Residue, then its C-alpha position, 0 to 999 in steps of 0.5 A: m632621643n630622651t633628654v634632661k634639662v641641666a642647669i651647670t655653672i661654666p666660666k665665661d671664657l669657656v662658654v665664648l669657646i663653646d659658642l664659637h666652636s659650636r657656630q663653626t660645627h653648625l650645632s646648637r650649644s647644647k647638641y655641641i656640649t652633648n657631643v663633646l661630653r660624650e666623646k670625653i666619656l668614650e675616651e675615658n672608658e677606653m683608656m680604663i679598659k686599656e689600663k685594666y688590660d694592660r695590669v692584667f697582662s703585665d702580671a708575670g704569671i699571665q704573660k708566661e701562661q700566654l707564652d706557653t699557650s702560643k708555643w703549644f700552638e706553634g707546635t701543633d702543625v695545625s694552620e686552621g684557626q690560627e690567623w693571628 
């Protein structure tokens, strides 16, 4: 993995917690912080995708289109490809 050294300022009480958790998980401080940041960023990305999805499908026109499409599929009497 390609790494870059970064200097940041963190409150002392937070460093104490980071060190405690990193020891409990048998990880270096650096690896622990990397894992926590990666997890947080992935969570935020998932939340942004969900918010965008919710925004799109909260549109009344898109809701109607989705409902009309599903009703059309129900009326085709073709079960192939309609596992959903």
